[in-house]
C-alpha positions, 0 to 999 in steps of 0.5 A: 651178618647185616650190613648197609652197603654202598652200590652207587649214587642213591642205591644203599642196600642191607645186604648179607655179607662175610663177616669180617676177619683179622687180616692184620696182627694190629686188627680187632674185630668188634661186635656192634652194640650201636651205631649211627647214621651221620650227614657226611655218610650222605655225602656218599650216596648224594654224590658230593663226594665221589671216588666211592668203591661199590661194595664198601660197607658205609658208617663211621660211628660205633660202640660195640664189644671186643670180640677178637684181637690180632697178635700185636693189640695188647691193650684190648681183650674180647669182652672189652666194651669199646667206642670206635673212632670214625678215623684210623690211627696207628699212635706211633708216627709223628702226627699221631704222636704231635696228636694230629691222629686225623693225619696219621702217616700210617693209616691210610692204605694209600700212602703218607700223603693220601690223608685222613683214614676213615670207616666207610670212605672212597677210596681215598680213605681206604677204602675201609669197610664201615660200622653200619652193620653188625660186626666190624674189623677195626684196623690199628685197633690199639688206637682206634678203640677206647675203653668204655668205662661201665657207667657209660653207656652205649647211647651215651658212647655213640655220640663220641665216636664222631659228633661230639668230638668233631664239634669240640674239634671245630670250636678248638679250630675257630679258637674260641676263647671266654668272652666270644661271640661265636656263629655256628652255621649248622643246626644239625647233630654236629652243628648242636654240639658245636654250640654246646662246645662253644659255650664250653669253651668260654664263648658268651653268645652263640647265634645258631643259623639254620633253616629247620625250625626243629632244630632251631628250638634244640639250638634255643634249649641250649640258650643259642640265638636262632636265625632261620635263614629262611625267614632272615637274612643271617649276615643282616641278622648278626651283624645287627646283633654285633652292632656292625663289627661281626663275631669273633668265631663262626663254626662251619658245620654244613660243607659242599651240602649247604641249601640256599635260602629258599625264602625271606629276605636273603633268597633274593641274593642267594638266587643271584647266584643261582648259576655260579652255585650250578656250576660248584654242584656240577663240579662236586657232584659229577654223577648223581642219582636223584629219586623224587626229594632223595639224594638231592645234592645241596644246591648251594655248595660254597654259601656258607663259606661265603656267610661265614665271611661276611659275618665274622670281624676283621681278624677273626676266626673261621673254624671248618668243621663240614665236610667238602669234597676235594673237587671244591675249588669255590671260596671267597679268599680275597674277602677273608685275606682283606679282612686278615682272618684266620681259617682252620679246618680238617678231619678231627683229631679223634683219638686226641679228643676223645678221652676228655670228652669221655671224661665228662660223660663219664662223671655226669658233667654233660650228657649228649644223650639229648642229641638223639632224636631216633632209634631204628634197627638196623634192619630198617636202616634204608628207610631211616636213610631215606627220612633223614636225608629228605631233612625232614622235621624233628629228625637230628640224629638217628642211632641204629640198633644191631640186637 
């Protein structure tokens, strides 16, 4: 079968590899009909998330049809349409029963203290081959898969594999409630859904902060108040808009590959921190393979962390869903403590978050497909990655087809 394979930092290839097979009674095999490219995937290629194993298939978002199940899989049968959760979970350990499926004690083969097990990640997460392929093996299939109703299309369902649930989870982490003012840092795919999630959870005003105009236009279409950090100082803009108080809640949808302002009034302050940011980049991305404009790590890993704390009110709340490497050690904890902030973070508990969102989509209340901007065959996946990695205008969410 064809699959996108990680061979090293800056080195991904569409290879012909062996078809997956059942390795455990709890496994299922799924024929992938849609997969997608996520910003998290870029961390592994840029080097800002170390520990990848050569030969690992990338990708953690997919929809497909079950073709085979192990003897312990009782919920699914060949022919079932399913959405695959990005994180795997057994469904029976204490964490899973509590709904904390991202921290399943069983799924990660590195042991109960290893943390989240997800598709296409580094050795600390499994590793488990990912979903940017024609077929995939799904461990713990009974809990990792969710059945799709006939009235939910593959196009709608692919956004339920990771992006929509992660954004909804981010708004929950930030404790968004009726009447809140919310700042969302990052207007990429997760940021767009975080805006939608914040409004649906009761926010009265949402500020969207990014440096790419086409992303901010989409945010504006959702009635967010947009701030381009290359034209305005986001801290000053948000504090002025909230009469010097700050927002009630912040959602960090950027993570370790944050970029500092290239122009505008905020650029000078960030320039003063250039050496500090460079040390952070060296810490989180010890090995890189930069090729022209591609595979360049973000130049300010802690930029959004700083802005988040500066723009949230005293006793405010921050939800972090942007990915940070375990090697990231910089965080303005003193400022956070001085403002009595509540900070929550982590990987999405997909299996407990996704089903209610699937109901929203199935009922016609919310259509996630408006955020899909590109459709590409899997044969063009490497070129799609190159364009997405360069943050080109108009590229938000790319869906891959295998047929």
